[in-house]
C-alpha positions as YAML, in Angstrom:
chain: A
units: angstrom
residues:
- id: 1
  name: MET
  ca: [-1.63, -20.68, -63.72]
- id: 2
  name: ILE
  ca: [1.57, -21.37, -61.66]
- id: 3
  name: GLU
  ca: [2.14, -17.63, -61.15]
- id: 4
  name: LYS
  ca: [-1.40, -17.29, -59.82]
- id: 5
  name: LEU
  ca: [-0.85, -20.10, -57.30]
- id: 6
  name: ILE
  ca: [2.41, -18.60, -56.13]
- id: 7
  name: ALA
  ca: [0.72, -15.23, -55.81]
- id: 8
  name: ILE
  ca: [-2.19, -16.74, -53.80]
- id: 9
  name: LYS
  ca: [0.29, -18.62, -51.51]
- id: 10
  name: PHE
  ca: [2.33, -15.54, -51.02]
- id: 11
  name: VAL
  ca: [-0.66, -13.39, -50.09]
- id: 12
  name: THR
  ca: [-1.92, -16.16, -47.82]
- id: 13
  name: SER
  ca: [1.47, -16.47, -46.13]
- id: 14
  name: LEU
  ca: [1.72, -12.70, -45.75]
- id: 15
  name: SER
  ca: [-1.76, -12.40, -44.29]
- id: 16
  name: ARG
  ca: [-1.02, -15.13, -41.74]
- id: 17
  name: SER
  ca: [2.30, -13.41, -40.83]
- id: 18
  name: LEU
  ca: [0.67, -10.03, -40.42]
- id: 19
  name: LEU
  ca: [-2.20, -11.43, -38.42]
- id: 20
  name: GLY
  ca: [0.22, -13.43, -36.23]
- id: 21
  name: GLY
  ca: [2.39, -10.42, -35.75]
- id: 22
  name: ALA
  ca: [-0.59, -8.20, -34.81]
- id: 23
  name: LEU
  ca: [-1.85, -10.80, -32.34]
- id: 24
  name: ALA
  ca: [1.57, -11.16, -30.80]
- id: 25
  name: SER
  ca: [1.80, -7.34, -30.42]
- id: 26
  name: VAL
  ca: [-1.60, -7.13, -28.73]
- id: 27
  name: LEU
  ca: [-0.54, -9.84, -26.32]
- id: 28
  name: LEU
  ca: [2.78, -8.29, -25.61]
- id: 29
  name: VAL
  ca: [1.30, -4.86, -25.05]
- id: 30
  name: GLY
  ca: [-1.40, -6.25, -22.74]
- id: 31
  name: ASN
  ca: [1.16, -8.27, -20.92]
- id: 32
  name: ALA
  ca: [3.53, -5.27, -20.46]
- id: 33
  name: HIS
  ca: [0.60, -3.12, -19.34]
- id: 34
  name: SER
  ca: [-0.47, -5.68, -16.71]
- id: 35
  name: GLN
  ca: [3.16, -6.09, -15.43]
- id: 36
  name: THR
  ca: [3.49, -2.29, -15.18]
- id: 37
  name: VAL
  ca: [0.24, -2.07, -13.22]
- id: 38
  name: GLU
  ca: [1.20, -4.94, -10.90]
- id: 39
  name: SER
  ca: [4.79, -3.96, -10.38]
- id: 40
  name: ALA
  ca: [4.27, -0.26, -9.78]
- id: 41
  name: MET
  ca: [6.50, 0.36, -6.89]
- id: 42
  name: VAL
  ca: [6.18, 3.25, -4.23]
- id: 43
  name: ALA
  ca: [8.35, 4.59, -1.45]
- id: 44
  name: ILE
  ca: [6.64, 4.17, 1.86]
- id: 45
  name: ALA
  ca: [7.27, 5.78, 5.28]
- id: 46
  name: HIS
  ca: [6.14, 5.58, 8.85]
- id: 47
  name: PRO
  ca: [2.72, 7.27, 9.12]
- id: 48
  name: ALA
  ca: [3.96, 10.01, 11.42]
- id: 49
  name: THR
  ca: [6.57, 11.17, 8.92]
- id: 50
  name: ALA
  ca: [5.90, 14.80, 8.20]
- id: 51
  name: GLU
  ca: [6.89, 14.59, 4.50]
- id: 52
  name: GLU
  ca: [4.25, 13.77, 1.94]
- id: 53
  name: ALA
  ca: [6.63, 14.27, -1.00]
- id: 54
  name: ILE
  ca: [10.35, 13.81, -1.46]
- id: 55
  name: PRO
  ca: [12.77, 14.68, -4.22]
- id: 56
  name: ARG
  ca: [14.25, 11.71, -6.05]
- id: 57
  name: ALA
  ca: [17.78, 12.92, -5.19]
- id: 58
  name: SER
  ca: [16.83, 12.83, -1.51]
- id: 59
  name: LEU
  ca: [15.35, 9.38, -1.82]
- id: 60
  name: ARG
  ca: [18.49, 8.18, -3.54]
- id: 61
  name: ALA
  ca: [20.63, 9.61, -0.76]
- id: 62
  name: ILE
  ca: [18.48, 7.97, 1.87]
- id: 63
  name: PHE
  ca: [18.61, 4.58, 0.19]
- id: 64
  name: GLY
  ca: [22.29, 5.07, -0.42]
- id: 65
  name: MET
  ca: [22.74, 5.54, 3.30]
- id: 66
  name: LEU
  ca: [24.15, 8.96, 2.81]
- id: 67
  name: LEU
  ca: [21.21, 10.99, 4.26]
- id: 68
  name: GLN
  ca: [20.49, 9.86, 7.73]
- id: 69
  name: LYS
  ca: [17.95, 12.34, 9.10]
- id: 70
  name: TRP
  ca: [14.63, 13.61, 7.91]
- id: 71
  name: PRO
  ca: [14.20, 17.38, 7.50]
- id: 72
  name: ALA
  ca: [12.57, 17.42, 10.97]
- id: 73
  name: ASP
  ca: [15.84, 15.97, 12.40]
- id: 74
  name: THR
  ca: [14.28, 12.49, 12.98]
- id: 75
  name: PRO
  ca: [16.76, 9.64, 12.33]
- id: 76
  name: VAL
  ca: [15.98, 7.65, 9.11]
- id: 77
  name: LYS
  ca: [15.68, 3.91, 9.49]
- id: 78
  name: VAL
  ca: [15.95, 2.30, 5.97]
- id: 79
  name: PHE
  ca: [14.36, -1.09, 5.27]
- id: 80
  name: VAL
  ca: [15.09, -3.06, 2.08]
- id: 81
  name: LEU
  ca: [14.36, -6.48, 0.55]
- id: 82
  name: ARG
  ca: [17.07, -8.93, -0.37]
- id: 83
  name: ASP
  ca: [19.25, -7.87, -3.34]
- id: 84
  name: ASP
  ca: [17.83, -10.71, -5.39]
- id: 85
  name: ALA
  ca: [14.15, -9.88, -4.68]
- id: 86
  name: PRO
  ca: [12.34, -8.67, -7.93]
- id: 87
  name: GLU
  ca: [10.68, -5.83, -5.96]
- id: 88
  name: HIS
  ca: [14.04, -4.57, -4.96]
- id: 89
  name: ALA
  ca: [15.33, -4.50, -8.49]
- id: 90
  name: THR
  ca: [12.09, -2.86, -9.78]
- id: 91
  name: PHE
  ca: [12.27, -0.18, -6.97]
- id: 92
  name: SER
  ca: [15.96, 0.49, -7.56]
- id: 93
  name: LYS
  ca: [15.63, 0.84, -11.32]
- id: 94
  name: SER
  ca: [12.24, 2.52, -11.71]
- id: 95
  name: ILE
  ca: [12.10, 4.77, -8.64]
- id: 96
  name: LEU
  ca: [15.60, 5.45, -7.58]
- id: 97
  name: GLN
  ca: [16.87, 5.01, -11.19]
- id: 98
  name: VAL
  ca: [20.00, 3.20, -10.16]
- id: 99
  name: PHE
  ca: [20.79, -0.42, -10.51]
- id: 100
  name: PRO
  ca: [20.69, -2.71, -7.49]
- id: 101
  name: HIS
  ca: [24.38, -3.44, -7.64]
- id: 102
  name: GLN
  ca: [25.09, 0.28, -7.43]
- id: 103
  name: LEU
  ca: [23.20, 0.46, -4.14]
- id: 104
  name: ARG
  ca: [25.10, -2.52, -2.86]
- id: 105
  name: MET
  ca: [28.39, -0.87, -3.87]
- id: 106
  name: ALA
  ca: [27.32, 2.34, -2.04]
- id: 107
  name: TRP
  ca: [26.37, 0.41, 1.08]
- id: 108
  name: ASP
  ca: [29.70, -1.58, 1.00]
- id: 109
  name: ARG
  ca: [31.66, 1.64, 0.68]
- id: 110
  name: GLN
  ca: [29.93, 3.18, 3.69]
- id: 111
  name: VAL
  ca: [30.36, 0.17, 5.86]
- id: 112
  name: PHE
  ca: [33.96, -0.73, 4.87]
- id: 113
  name: SER
  ca: [35.09, 2.93, 5.31]
- id: 114
  name: GLY
  ca: [33.53, 2.99, 8.76]
- id: 115
  name: GLN
  ca: [31.18, 5.85, 7.80]
- id: 116
  name: GLY
  ca: [27.93, 4.04, 7.85]
- id: 117
  name: GLN
  ca: [25.87, 0.86, 8.07]
- id: 118
  name: TYR
  ca: [23.81, -1.37, 5.88]
- id: 119
  name: PRO
  ca: [20.02, -0.82, 5.65]
- id: 120
  name: GLU
  ca: [18.05, -3.32, 7.59]
- id: 121
  name: GLN
  ca: [17.05, -6.26, 5.43]
- id: 122
  name: VAL
  ca: [13.55, -7.75, 5.64]
- id: 123
  name: ASN
  ca: [12.30, -11.10, 4.17]
- id: 124
  name: SER
  ca: [8.98, -10.10, 2.58]
- id: 125
  name: THR
  ca: [6.66, -7.26, 1.60]
- id: 126
  name: GLN
  ca: [4.46, -7.94, 4.59]
- id: 127
  name: GLU
  ca: [7.43, -7.69, 6.96]
- id: 128
  name: MET
  ca: [8.46, -4.40, 5.10]
- id: 129
  name: LEU
  ca: [4.98, -2.97, 5.74]
- id: 130
  name: SER
  ca: [4.88, -4.09, 9.34]
- id: 131
  name: ARG
  ca: [8.42, -2.75, 10.24]
- id: 132
  name: VAL
  ca: [7.89, 0.56, 8.42]
- id: 133
  name: ALA
  ca: [4.54, 1.05, 10.17]
- id: 134
  name: SER
  ca: [5.98, 0.36, 13.57]
- id: 135
  name: THR
  ca: [9.29, 2.13, 13.36]
- id: 136
  name: PRO
  ca: [9.37, 5.97, 13.71]
- id: 137
  name: GLY
  ca: [11.50, 7.49, 10.96]
- id: 138
  name: ALA
  ca: [11.29, 4.36, 8.79]
- id: 139
  name: ILE
  ca: [11.32, 4.30, 5.01]
- id: 140
  name: GLY
  ca: [11.01, 1.34, 2.70]
- id: 141
  name: TYR
  ca: [9.15, 0.36, -0.54]
- id: 142
  name: ALA
  ca: [6.42, -2.01, -1.73]
- id: 143
  name: ARG
  ca: [4.17, -2.61, -4.68]
- id: 144
  name: ALA
  ca: [1.45, 0.03, -4.77]
- id: 145
  name: SER
  ca: [-1.19, -2.77, -4.83]
- id: 146
  name: GLU
  ca: [0.11, -4.17, -1.53]
- id: 147
  name: VAL
  ca: [0.29, -0.96, 0.48]
- id: 148
  name: ASP
  ca: [-2.10, -0.59, 3.42]
- id: 149
  name: LYS
  ca: [-3.30, 2.35, 5.50]
- id: 150
  name: ASN
  ca: [-0.65, 1.80, 8.18]
- id: 151
  name: VAL
  ca: [2.16, 3.43, 6.12]
- id: 152
  name: ARG
  ca: [2.46, 6.70, 4.24]
- id: 153
  name: VAL
  ca: [3.13, 6.63, 0.55]
- id: 154
  name: LEU
  ca: [5.63, 9.29, -0.48]
- id: 155
  name: LYS
  ca: [5.18, 11.22, -3.67]
- id: 156
  name: ILE
  ca: [8.45, 11.64, -5.60]
- id: 157
  name: ARG
  ca: [9.14, 15.09, -6.94]
...
């Protein structure tokens, strides 16, 4: 009889654990999916930019302040959010595939060696969209869900 009660308690406990684990998994997957959809970042450019697609290596060079002209010889104007902005970290890691501190080190190296300058920092996504839309040769980034028709979304090759 005691063995039967122990077996029933074990099965009940195991069932609850499995059910709880399954529920937690569903919630985590659903949450991760919604975060991915919400935080999908895109590179944006001035609407007159001739490029519709850009190689990831070129995008890294532009945001690293190493590539300063578009292929059509138009000067590039880079806009970024603050280093501690979540969008900046997401864009750096998911699109450029570098850590934000690596970008900062590249910028510092350019500035301190006298060979370059920092990108222009904006305070919000709305300011980013506005500045990129109104500055010829501009490039920046935003959440895909926040992009409007005033900027060009660049496909990354």
